[in-house]
KELUMZA-972121 format. One record per atom (N, C-alpha, C): residue number from 1; residue in one letter; z negated, y negated, x negated. Coordinates in steps of 0.05 Angstrom, whole numbers, plus 5000, padded with zeros to 4 digits. Example, Ala and Ser with C-alpha at 12.3 -4.5 7.8 and 13.67 -1.06 7.14 Angstrom:
lonu pos:1	code:A	z:4844	y:5114	x:4736
lonu pos:1	code:A	z:4844	y:5090	x:4754
lonu pos:1	code:A	z:4844	y:5066	x:4736
lonu pos:2	code:S	z:4858	y:5045	x:4743
lonu pos:2	code:S	z:4857	y:5021	x:4727
lonu pos:2	code:S	z:4843	y:4999	x:4742
//
This chain:
lonu pos:1	code:M	z:5395	y:7097	x:2057
lonu pos:1	code:M	z:5402	y:7125	x:2063
lonu pos:1	code:M	z:5395	y:7142	x:2038
lonu pos:2	code:I	z:5404	y:7133	x:2014
lonu pos:2	code:I	z:5402	y:7147	x:1989
lonu pos:2	code:I	z:5372	y:7146	x:1983
lonu pos:3	code:R	z:5359	y:7126	x:1986
lonu pos:3	code:R	z:5330	y:7123	x:1981
lonu pos:3	code:R	z:5313	y:7143	x:1997
lonu pos:4	code:R	z:5320	y:7147	x:2022
lonu pos:4	code:R	z:5309	y:7166	x:2039
lonu pos:4	code:R	z:5312	y:7194	x:2029
lonu pos:5	code:K	z:5335	y:7201	x:2021
lonu pos:5	code:K	z:5340	y:7228	x:2010
lonu pos:5	code:K	z:5326	y:7233	x:1984
lonu pos:6	code:I	z:5322	y:7214	x:1967
lonu pos:6	code:I	z:5308	y:7216	x:1942
lonu pos:6	code:I	z:5279	y:7220	x:1948
lonu pos:7	code:I	z:5268	y:7205	x:1968
lonu pos:7	code:I	z:5239	y:7210	x:1974
lonu pos:7	code:I	z:5235	y:7238	x:1986
lonu pos:8	code:L	z:5253	y:7246	x:2004
lonu pos:8	code:L	z:5251	y:7271	x:2017
lonu pos:8	code:L	z:5252	y:7294	x:1995
lonu pos:9	code:L	z:5271	y:7290	x:1977
lonu pos:9	code:L	z:5274	y:7313	x:1956
lonu pos:9	code:L	z:5250	y:7313	x:1938
lonu pos:10	code:S	z:5239	y:7290	x:1931
lonu pos:10	code:S	z:5215	y:7288	x:1913
lonu pos:10	code:S	z:5192	y:7301	x:1929
lonu pos:11	code:L	z:5188	y:7295	x:1954
lonu pos:11	code:L	z:5167	y:7307	x:1970
lonu pos:11	code:L	z:5169	y:7337	x:1970
lonu pos:12	code:I	z:5193	y:7347	x:1976
lonu pos:12	code:I	z:5198	y:7377	x:1976
lonu pos:12	code:I	z:5191	y:7388	x:1948
lonu pos:13	code:F	z:5201	y:7375	x:1927
lonu pos:13	code:F	z:5195	y:7385	x:1900
lonu pos:13	code:F	z:5165	y:7386	x:1894
lonu pos:14	code:F	z:5151	y:7366	x:1900
lonu pos:14	code:F	z:5123	y:7366	x:1894
lonu pos:14	code:F	z:5106	y:7383	x:1911
lonu pos:15	code:L	z:5112	y:7385	x:1937
lonu pos:15	code:L	z:5096	y:7401	x:1955
lonu pos:15	code:L	z:5103	y:7431	x:1954
lonu pos:16	code:S	z:5126	y:7438	x:1944
lonu pos:16	code:S	z:5133	y:7465	x:1943
lonu pos:16	code:S	z:5118	y:7482	x:1921
lonu pos:17	code:N	z:5109	y:7468	x:1900
lonu pos:17	code:N	z:5093	y:7479	x:1880
lonu pos:17	code:N	z:5063	y:7475	x:1882
lonu pos:18	code:C	z:5052	y:7481	x:1905
lonu pos:18	code:C	z:5024	y:7472	x:1910
lonu pos:18	code:C	z:5005	y:7493	x:1900
lonu pos:19	code:G	z:5014	y:7515	x:1890
lonu pos:19	code:G	z:4996	y:7536	x:1879
lonu pos:19	code:G	z:4985	y:7556	x:1899
lonu pos:20	code:F	z:5002	y:7563	x:1918
lonu pos:20	code:F	z:4993	y:7582	x:1939
lonu pos:20	code:F	z:4990	y:7610	x:1927
lonu pos:21	code:T	z:4966	y:7622	x:1933
lonu pos:21	code:T	z:4962	y:7650	x:1927
lonu pos:21	code:T	z:4948	y:7664	x:1950
lonu pos:22	code:P	z:4954	y:7688	x:1957
lonu pos:22	code:P	z:4940	y:7702	x:1979
lonu pos:22	code:P	z:4910	y:7703	x:1974
lonu pos:23	code:I	z:4895	y:7703	x:1996
lonu pos:23	code:I	z:4866	y:7701	x:1995
lonu pos:23	code:I	z:4853	y:7724	x:1979
lonu pos:24	code:Y	z:4861	y:7748	x:1986
lonu pos:24	code:Y	z:4847	y:7771	x:1973
lonu pos:24	code:Y	z:4864	y:7785	x:1951
lonu pos:25	code:L	z:4881	y:7769	x:1939
lonu pos:25	code:L	z:4897	y:7779	x:1916
lonu pos:25	code:L	z:4878	y:7779	x:1891
lonu pos:26	code:K	z:4872	y:7804	x:1881
lonu pos:26	code:K	z:4854	y:7807	x:1859
lonu pos:26	code:K	z:4828	y:7792	x:1861
lonu pos:27	code:N	z:4815	y:7796	x:1885
lonu pos:27	code:N	z:4791	y:7781	x:1890
lonu pos:27	code:N	z:4770	y:7790	x:1871
lonu pos:28	code:T	z:4763	y:7773	x:1853
lonu pos:28	code:T	z:4743	y:7779	x:1831
lonu pos:28	code:T	z:4714	y:7769	x:1838
lonu pos:29	code:N	z:4713	y:7752	x:1858
lonu pos:29	code:N	z:4686	y:7741	x:1864
lonu pos:29	code:N	z:4672	y:7757	x:1887
lonu pos:30	code:V	z:4676	y:7782	x:1888
lonu pos:30	code:V	z:4662	y:7799	x:1908
lonu pos:30	code:V	z:4634	y:7804	x:1899
lonu pos:31	code:N	z:4615	y:7806	x:1918
lonu pos:31	code:N	z:4587	y:7810	x:1911
lonu pos:31	code:N	z:4578	y:7838	x:1915
lonu pos:32	code:F	z:4597	y:7858	x:1911
lonu pos:32	code:F	z:4589	y:7887	x:1913
lonu pos:32	code:F	z:4604	y:7902	x:1892
lonu pos:33	code:S	z:4595	y:7926	x:1889
lonu pos:33	code:S	z:4609	y:7945	x:1870
lonu pos:33	code:S	z:4611	y:7972	x:1884
lonu pos:34	code:I	z:4634	y:7984	x:1884
lonu pos:34	code:I	z:4637	y:8010	x:1894
lonu pos:34	code:I	z:4627	y:8031	x:1874
lonu pos:35	code:E	z:4604	y:8042	x:1878
lonu pos:35	code:E	z:4590	y:8059	x:1860
lonu pos:35	code:E	z:4604	y:8088	x:1858
lonu pos:36	code:K	z:4608	y:8100	x:1883
lonu pos:36	code:K	z:4616	y:8128	x:1884
lonu pos:36	code:K	z:4634	y:8131	x:1909
lonu pos:37	code:V	z:4655	y:8146	x:1906
lonu pos:37	code:V	z:4672	y:8153	x:1929
lonu pos:37	code:V	z:4676	y:8182	x:1930
lonu pos:38	code:N	z:4671	y:8194	x:1952
lonu pos:38	code:N	z:4676	y:8223	x:1957
lonu pos:38	code:N	z:4700	y:8225	x:1974
lonu pos:39	code:Y	z:4719	y:8241	x:1964
lonu pos:39	code:Y	z:4746	y:8245	x:1978
lonu pos:39	code:Y	z:4749	y:8272	x:1990
lonu pos:40	code:T	z:4759	y:8272	x:2014
lonu pos:40	code:T	z:4768	y:8298	x:2026
lonu pos:40	code:T	z:4795	y:8292	x:2039
lonu pos:41	code:G	z:4811	y:8313	x:2041
lonu pos:41	code:G	z:4837	y:8309	x:2056
lonu pos:41	code:G	z:4861	y:8311	x:2036
lonu pos:42	code:D	z:4880	y:8295	x:2043
lonu pos:42	code:D	z:4905	y:8294	x:2027
lonu pos:42	code:D	z:4901	y:8286	x:1998
lonu pos:43	code:R	z:4907	y:8303	x:1980
lonu pos:43	code:R	z:4901	y:8295	x:1952
lonu pos:43	code:R	z:4918	y:8272	x:1940
lonu pos:44	code:D	z:4943	y:8270	x:1945
lonu pos:44	code:D	z:4959	y:8249	x:1936
lonu pos:44	code:D	z:4950	y:8221	x:1948
lonu pos:45	code:L	z:4946	y:8222	x:1974
lonu pos:45	code:L	z:4937	y:8195	x:1985
lonu pos:45	code:L	z:4909	y:8189	x:1975
lonu pos:46	code:N	z:4892	y:8208	x:1970
lonu pos:46	code:N	z:4866	y:8202	x:1958
lonu pos:46	code:N	z:4868	y:8191	x:1930
lonu pos:47	code:N	z:4886	y:8201	x:1915
lonu pos:47	code:N	z:4890	y:8192	x:1887
lonu pos:47	code:N	z:4899	y:8163	x:1887
lonu pos:48	code:F	z:4916	y:8156	x:1905
lonu pos:48	code:F	z:4926	y:8128	x:1907
lonu pos:48	code:F	z:4904	y:8110	x:1915
lonu pos:49	code:I	z:4889	y:8118	x:1937
lonu pos:49	code:I	z:4866	y:8103	x:1946
lonu pos:49	code:I	z:4846	y:8099	x:1921
lonu pos:50	code:K	z:4841	y:8120	x:1908
lonu pos:50	code:K	z:4822	y:8120	x:1885
lonu pos:50	code:K	z:4832	y:8097	x:1864
lonu pos:51	code:T	z:4856	y:8099	x:1858
lonu pos:51	code:T	z:4868	y:8079	x:1839
lonu pos:51	code:T	z:4863	y:8049	x:1848
lonu pos:52	code:N	z:4867	y:8045	x:1874
lonu pos:52	code:N	z:4863	y:8019	x:1885
lonu pos:52	code:N	z:4834	y:8009	x:1887
lonu pos:53	code:L	z:4816	y:8029	x:1892
lonu pos:53	code:L	z:4788	y:8022	x:1893
lonu pos:53	code:L	z:4773	y:8021	x:1867
lonu pos:54	code:N	z:4785	y:8031	x:1846
lonu pos:54	code:N	z:4773	y:8031	x:1820
lonu pos:54	code:N	z:4769	y:8003	x:1808
lonu pos:55	code:Q	z:4785	y:7985	x:1817
lonu pos:55	code:Q	z:4782	y:7957	x:1808
lonu pos:55	code:Q	z:4758	y:7943	x:1818
lonu pos:56	code:Y	z:4744	y:7956	x:1837
lonu pos:56	code:Y	z:4720	y:7944	x:1848
lonu pos:56	code:Y	z:4695	y:7957	x:1838
lonu pos:57	code:K	z:4696	y:7973	x:1817
lonu pos:57	code:K	z:4673	y:7983	x:1804
lonu pos:57	code:K	z:4663	y:7962	x:1783
lonu pos:58	code:N	z:4637	y:7955	x:1786
lonu pos:58	code:N	z:4627	y:7935	x:1768
lonu pos:58	code:N	z:4597	y:7941	x:1764
lonu pos:59	code:E	z:4590	y:7946	x:1740
lonu pos:59	code:E	z:4562	y:7954	x:1734
lonu pos:59	code:E	z:4543	y:7931	x:1736
lonu pos:60	code:K	z:4554	y:7906	x:1737
lonu pos:60	code:K	z:4536	y:7883	x:1736
lonu pos:60	code:K	z:4526	y:7876	x:1764
lonu pos:61	code:K	z:4540	y:7885	x:1785
lonu pos:61	code:K	z:4532	y:7878	x:1812
lonu pos:61	code:K	z:4510	y:7894	x:1821
lonu pos:62	code:D	z:4492	y:7882	x:1837
lonu pos:62	code:D	z:4468	y:7896	x:1849
lonu pos:62	code:D	z:4475	y:7910	x:1874
lonu pos:63	code:N	z:4493	y:7901	x:1890
lonu pos:63	code:N	z:4498	y:7913	x:1916
lonu pos:63	code:N	z:4518	y:7936	x:1912
lonu pos:64	code:K	z:4508	y:7960	x:1909
lonu pos:64	code:K	z:4524	y:7985	x:1904
lonu pos:64	code:K	z:4532	y:7998	x:1930
lonu pos:65	code:I	z:4556	y:8006	x:1932
lonu pos:65	code:I	z:4566	y:8018	x:1956
lonu pos:65	code:I	z:4576	y:8046	x:1951
lonu pos:66	code:I	z:4568	y:8066	x:1968
lonu pos:66	code:I	z:4578	y:8093	x:1965
lonu pos:66	code:I	z:4595	y:8097	x:1991
lonu pos:67	code:I	z:4618	y:8108	x:1986
lonu pos:67	code:I	z:4638	y:8111	x:2007
lonu pos:67	code:I	z:4647	y:8140	x:2009
lonu pos:68	code:E	z:4652	y:8151	x:2034
lonu pos:68	code:E	z:4664	y:8177	x:2037
lonu pos:68	code:E	z:4691	y:8171	x:2052
lonu pos:69	code:V	z:4712	y:8184	x:2040
lonu pos:69	code:V	z:4738	y:8180	x:2050
lonu pos:69	code:V	z:4749	y:8207	x:2061
lonu pos:70	code:N	z:4760	y:8208	x:2085
lonu pos:70	code:N	z:4772	y:8232	x:2096
lonu pos:70	code:N	z:4801	y:8223	x:2104
lonu pos:71	code:S	z:4821	y:8233	x:2090
lonu pos:71	code:S	z:4846	y:8225	x:2094
lonu pos:71	code:S	z:4864	y:8249	x:2106
lonu pos:72	code:S	z:4886	y:8241	x:2119
lonu pos:72	code:S	z:4905	y:8261	x:2128
lonu pos:72	code:S	z:4933	y:8247	x:2127
lonu pos:73	code:Y	z:4954	y:8265	x:2122
lonu pos:73	code:Y	z:4980	y:8255	x:2119
lonu pos:73	code:Y	z:4998	y:8276	x:2134
lonu pos:74	code:N	z:5016	y:8264	x:2150
lonu pos:74	code:N	z:5035	y:8282	x:2166
lonu pos:74	code:N	z:5062	y:8272	x:2164
lonu pos:75	code:K	z:5082	y:8290	x:2162
lonu pos:75	code:K	z:5109	y:8284	x:2161
lonu pos:75	code:K	z:5121	y:8298	x:2187
lonu pos:76	code:I	z:5126	y:8282	x:2207
lonu pos:76	code:I	z:5135	y:8293	x:2234
lonu pos:76	code:I	z:5165	y:8289	x:2237
lonu pos:77	code:I	z:5177	y:8310	x:2246
lonu pos:77	code:I	z:5206	y:8309	x:2252
lonu pos:77	code:I	z:5210	y:8294	x:2278
lonu pos:78	code:L	z:5227	y:8273	x:2277
lonu pos:78	code:L	z:5233	y:8258	x:2301
lonu pos:78	code:L	z:5259	y:8268	x:2313
lonu pos:79	code:T	z:5281	y:8267	x:2298
lonu pos:79	code:T	z:5306	y:8274	x:2310
lonu pos:79	code:T	z:5322	y:8293	x:2291
lonu pos:80	code:K	z:5339	y:8309	x:2305
lonu pos:80	code:K	z:5357	y:8327	x:2290
lonu pos:80	code:K	z:5385	y:8322	x:2301
lonu pos:81	code:D	z:5406	y:8329	x:2285
lonu pos:81	code:D	z:5432	y:8325	x:2294
lonu pos:81	code:D	z:5442	y:8350	x:2310
lonu pos:82	code:S	z:5467	y:8351	x:2318
lonu pos:82	code:S	z:5476	y:8374	x:2335
lonu pos:82	code:S	z:5476	y:8399	x:2317
lonu pos:83	code:A	z:5478	y:8398	x:2291
lonu pos:83	code:A	z:5477	y:8422	x:2274
lonu pos:83	code:A	z:5449	y:8432	x:2269
lonu pos:84	code:G	z:5430	y:8418	x:2277
lonu pos:84	code:G	z:5402	y:8425	x:2273
lonu pos:84	code:G	z:5390	y:8414	x:2247
lonu pos:85	code:K	z:5406	y:8395	x:2234
lonu pos:85	code:K	z:5396	y:8384	x:2210
lonu pos:85	code:K	z:5379	y:8361	x:2216
lonu pos:86	code:I	z:5356	y:8357	x:2202
lonu pos:86	code:I	z:5337	y:8335	x:2208
lonu pos:86	code:I	z:5348	y:8309	x:2198
lonu pos:87	code:T	z:5347	y:8289	x:2216
lonu pos:87	code:T	z:5360	y:8262	x:2209
lonu pos:87	code:T	z:5337	y:8240	x:2206
lonu pos:88	code:N	z:5315	y:8243	x:2220
lonu pos:88	code:N	z:5293	y:8224	x:2219
lonu pos:88	code:N	z:5266	y:8236	x:2220
lonu pos:89	code:Y	z:5247	y:8224	x:2203
lonu pos:89	code:Y	z:5220	y:8233	x:2202
lonu pos:89	code:Y	z:5202	y:8210	x:2210
lonu pos:90	code:Q	z:5179	y:8216	x:2216
lonu pos:90	code:Q	z:5157	y:8195	x:2219
lonu pos:90	code:Q	z:5135	y:8203	x:2199
lonu pos:91	code:L	z:5129	y:8184	x:2181
lonu pos:91	code:L	z:5108	y:8188	x:2161
lonu pos:91	code:L	z:5082	y:8176	x:2172
lonu pos:92	code:K	z:5062	y:8190	x:2174
lonu pos:92	code:K	z:5037	y:8181	x:2186
lonu pos:92	code:K	z:5014	y:8188	x:2168
lonu pos:93	code:A	z:4998	y:8168	x:2160
lonu pos:93	code:A	z:4975	y:8171	x:2144
lonu pos:93	code:A	z:4950	y:8160	x:2160
lonu pos:94	code:K	z:4928	y:8172	x:2157
lonu pos:94	code:K	z:4904	y:8163	x:2169
lonu pos:94	code:K	z:4880	y:8167	x:2151
lonu pos:95	code:A	z:4863	y:8147	x:2147
lonu pos:95	code:A	z:4841	y:8149	x:2131
lonu pos:95	code:A	z:4817	y:8139	x:2144
lonu pos:96	code:V	z:4795	y:8153	x:2143
lonu pos:96	code:V	z:4770	y:8146	x:2154
lonu pos:96	code:V	z:4751	y:8142	x:2132
lonu pos:97	code:F	z:4741	y:8117	x:2131
lonu pos:97	code:F	z:4723	y:8107	x:2110
lonu pos:97	code:F	z:4694	y:8106	x:2121
lonu pos:98	code:L	z:4676	y:8120	x:2110
lonu pos:98	code:L	z:4647	y:8118	x:2120
lonu pos:98	code:L	z:4631	y:8106	x:2095
lonu pos:99	code:I	z:4620	y:8081	x:2102
lonu pos:99	code:I	z:4603	y:8068	x:2081
lonu pos:99	code:I	z:4575	y:8077	x:2086
lonu pos:100	code:K	z:4563	y:8091	x:2066
lonu pos:100	code:K	z:4538	y:8103	x:2069
lonu pos:100	code:K	z:4516	y:8082	x:2071
lonu pos:101	code:S	z:4516	y:8060	x:2056
lonu pos:101	code:S	z:4492	y:8042	x:2055
lonu pos:101	code:S	z:4487	y:8029	x:2083
lonu pos:102	code:N	z:4506	y:8023	x:2099
lonu pos:102	code:N	z:4501	y:8011	x:2125
lonu pos:102	code:N	z:4513	y:8027	x:2147
lonu pos:103	code:N	z:4521	y:8052	x:2143
lonu pos:103	code:N	z:4531	y:8071	x:2163
lonu pos:103	code:N	z:4553	y:8060	x:2179
lonu pos:104	code:Q	z:4572	y:8046	x:2166
lonu pos:104	code:Q	z:4595	y:8036	x:2182
lonu pos:104	code:Q	z:4618	y:8054	x:2177
lonu pos:105	code:R	z:4636	y:8057	x:2198
lonu pos:105	code:R	z:4659	y:8073	x:2198
lonu pos:105	code:R	z:4685	y:8058	x:2203
lonu pos:106	code:F	z:4703	y:8060	x:2185
lonu pos:106	code:F	z:4728	y:8045	x:2189
lonu pos:106	code:F	z:4751	y:8065	x:2188
lonu pos:107	code:T	z:4769	y:8064	x:2208
lonu pos:107	code:T	z:4792	y:8082	x:2209
lonu pos:107	code:T	z:4818	y:8065	x:2208
lonu pos:108	code:F	z:4835	y:8072	x:2191
lonu pos:108	code:F	z:4861	y:8059	x:2187
lonu pos:108	code:F	z:4883	y:8079	x:2189
lonu pos:109	code:T	z:4903	y:8072	x:2206
lonu pos:109	code:T	z:4926	y:8089	x:2209
lonu pos:109	code:T	z:4951	y:8073	x:2203
lonu pos:110	code:E	z:4968	y:8085	x:2187
lonu pos:110	code:E	z:4994	y:8073	x:2179
lonu pos:110	code:E	z:5017	y:8092	x:2186
lonu pos:111	code:T	z:5039	y:8081	x:2197
lonu pos:111	code:T	z:5062	y:8098	x:2204
lonu pos:111	code:T	z:5087	y:8085	x:2195
lonu pos:112	code:K	z:5108	y:8100	x:2189
lonu pos:112	code:K	z:5133	y:8090	x:2181
lonu pos:112	code:K	z:5155	y:8110	x:2189
lonu pos:113	code:N	z:5177	y:8101	x:2200
lonu pos:113	code:N	z:5200	y:8120	x:2206
lonu pos:113	code:N	z:5216	y:8119	x:2182
lonu pos:114	code:M	z:5227	y:8144	x:2175
lonu pos:114	code:M	z:5244	y:8147	x:2152
lonu pos:114	code:M	z:5268	y:8163	x:2158
lonu pos:115	code:A	z:5290	y:8155	x:2149
lonu pos:115	code:A	z:5316	y:8170	x:2152
lonu pos:115	code:A	z:5316	y:8191	x:2131
lonu pos:116	code:S	z:5327	y:8215	x:2138
lonu pos:116	code:S	z:5329	y:8236	x:2118
lonu pos:116	code:S	z:5350	y:8229	x:2097
lonu pos:117	code:I	z:5345	y:8236	x:2073
lonu pos:117	code:I	z:5363	y:8230	x:2050
lonu pos:117	code:I	z:5373	y:8258	x:2040
lonu pos:118	code:D	z:5400	y:8258	x:2034
lonu pos:118	code:D	z:5411	y:8284	x:2025
lonu pos:118	code:D	z:5399	y:8293	x:1998
lonu pos:119	code:D	z:5395	y:8275	x:1980
lonu pos:119	code:D	z:5382	y:8283	x:1955
lonu pos:119	code:D	z:5352	y:8286	x:1958
lonu pos:120	code:K	z:5343	y:8311	x:1958
lonu pos:120	code:K	z:5314	y:8318	x:1965
lonu pos:120	code:K	z:5296	y:8304	x:1943
lonu pos:121	code:F	z:5304	y:8303	x:1917
lonu pos:121	code:F	z:5286	y:8291	x:1898
lonu pos:121	code:F	z:5283	y:8261	x:1905
lonu pos:122	code:E	z:5304	y:8247	x:1912
lonu pos:122	code:E	z:5303	y:8219	x:1919
lonu pos:122	code:E	z:5285	y:8215	x:1944
lonu pos:123	code:E	z:5288	y:8233	x:1964
lonu pos:123	code:E	z:5272	y:8233	x:1988
lonu pos:123	code:E	z:5242	y:8236	x:1980
lonu pos:124	code:A	z:5237	y:8254	x:1964
lonu pos:124	code:A	z:5209	y:8259	x:1956
lonu pos:124	code:A	z:5196	y:8236	x:1941
lonu pos:125	code:S	z:5213	y:8222	x:1923
lonu pos:125	code:S	z:5203	y:8199	x:1910
lonu pos:125	code:S	z:5199	y:8175	x:1929
lonu pos:126	code:Y	z:5217	y:8173	x:1948
lonu pos:126	code:Y	z:5214	y:8151	x:1968
lonu pos:126	code:Y	z:5189	y:8157	x:1985
lonu pos:127	code:E	z:5185	y:8181	x:1993
lonu pos:127	code:E	z:5161	y:8187	x:2009
lonu pos:127	code:E	z:5136	y:8182	x:1992
lonu pos:128	code:R	z:5136	y:8188	x:1967
lonu pos:128	code:R	z:5114	y:8182	x:1949
lonu pos:128	code:R	z:5107	y:8152	x:1948
lonu pos:129	code:S	z:5129	y:8137	x:1946
lonu pos:129	code:S	z:5125	y:8108	x:1945
lonu pos:129	code:S	z:5114	y:8097	x:1971
lonu pos:130	code:V	z:5122	y:8108	x:1993
lonu pos:130	code:V	z:5112	y:8100	x:2020
lonu pos:130	code:V	z:5083	y:8108	x:2021
lonu pos:131	code:K	z:5075	y:8132	x:2012
lonu pos:131	code:K	z:5048	y:8139	x:2010
lonu pos:131	code:K	z:5030	y:8121	x:1994
lonu pos:132	code:Q	z:5041	y:8112	x:1972
lonu pos:132	code:Q	z:5027	y:8093	x:1955
lonu pos:132	code:Q	z:5025	y:8066	x:1969
lonu pos:133	code:G	z:5043	y:8057	x:1984
lonu pos:133	code:G	z:5040	y:8033	x:2001
lonu pos:133	code:G	z:5020	y:8036	x:2022
lonu pos:134	code:F	z:5019	y:8060	x:2036
lonu pos:134	code:F	z:4999	y:8064	x:2055
lonu pos:134	code:F	z:4971	y:8062	x:2043
lonu pos:135	code:A	z:4968	y:8074	x:2020
lonu pos:135	code:A	z:4941	y:8074	x:2007
lonu pos:135	code:A	z:4934	y:8046	x:1998
lonu pos:136	code:S	z:4952	y:8031	x:1989
lonu pos:136	code:S	z:4947	y:8003	x:1980
lonu pos:136	code:S	z:4940	y:7986	x:2005
lonu pos:137	code:S	z:4953	y:7990	x:2027
lonu pos:137	code:S	z:4946	y:7976	x:2051
lonu pos:137	code:S	z:4920	y:7983	x:2061
lonu pos:138	code:M	z:4913	y:8009	x:2062
lonu pos:138	code:M	z:4887	y:8016	x:2073
lonu pos:138	code:M	z:4865	y:8007	x:2055
lonu pos:139	code:S	z:4869	y:8007	x:2029
lonu pos:139	code:S	z:4849	y:7999	x:2010
lonu pos:139	code:S	z:4843	y:7969	x:2014
lonu pos:140	code:S	z:4863	y:7953	x:2015
lonu pos:140	code:S	z:4860	y:7924	x:2019
lonu pos:140	code:S	z:4847	y:7918	x:2046
lonu pos:141	code:K	z:4854	y:7933	x:2067
lonu pos:141	code:K	z:4840	y:7929	x:2094
lonu pos:141	code:K	z:4811	y:7936	x:2091
lonu pos:142	code:L	z:4803	y:7958	x:2077
lonu pos:142	code:L	z:4776	y:7966	x:2073
lonu pos:142	code:L	z:4761	y:7944	x:2058
lonu pos:143	code:I	z:4772	y:7934	x:2037
lonu pos:143	code:I	z:4758	y:7913	x:2021
lonu pos:143	code:I	z:4753	y:7888	x:2038
lonu pos:144	code:S	z:4774	y:7880	x:2054
lonu pos:144	code:S	z:4771	y:7858	x:2072
lonu pos:144	code:S	z:4748	y:7862	x:2092
lonu pos:145	code:K	z:4747	y:7886	x:2103
lonu pos:145	code:K	z:4726	y:7893	x:2122
lonu pos:145	code:K	z:4698	y:7892	x:2108
lonu pos:146	code:I	z:4695	y:7902	x:2085
lonu pos:146	code:I	z:4672	y:7902	x:2070
lonu pos:146	code:I	z:4662	y:7873	x:2064
lonu pos:147	code:I	z:4681	y:7857	x:2056
lonu pos:147	code:I	z:4674	y:7827	x:2050
lonu pos:147	code:I	z:4666	y:7813	x:2075
lonu pos:148	code:I	z:4680	y:7818	x:2098
lonu pos:148	code:I	z:4672	y:7804	x:2122
lonu pos:148	code:I	z:4643	y:7814	x:2133
lonu pos:149	code:N	z:4639	y:7840	x:2131
lonu pos:149	code:N	z:4613	y:7850	x:2142
lonu pos:149	code:N	z:4589	y:7847	x:2122
lonu pos:150	code:Q	z:4593	y:7835	x:2099
lonu pos:150	code:Q	z:4570	y:7833	x:2080
lonu pos:150	code:Q	z:4555	y:7806	x:2086
//
């Protein structure tokens, strides 16, 4: 019985440290370079997308990609209390990516429901972090689509 527990513990110990990493985490072996990106729409969302896509600029790659991004961001009121004070919002971001080299269009939409916070500065900073998460998610989805379609 004790021997079985020792074997089980040793298996768990050795197999739990197998070196798992997500597939597209800082994927450096891509065979393309994002040469130029034209942005229209929501400025903050575009800045976050730009930050995420800048890591894929590489002068050494031959396959250069030009992208146009049209983004929009909406903060929709979902519910109000009996006094008319807003209690819940829906944050919705949409980005349309047009890849010029092969004329492909990808549209990504992200939504999140958010409760209203009394401290407006804290609410604005939380909304900004959600926007940053939206941009990160959209950028990684775009890179995945580009890698798959190449």
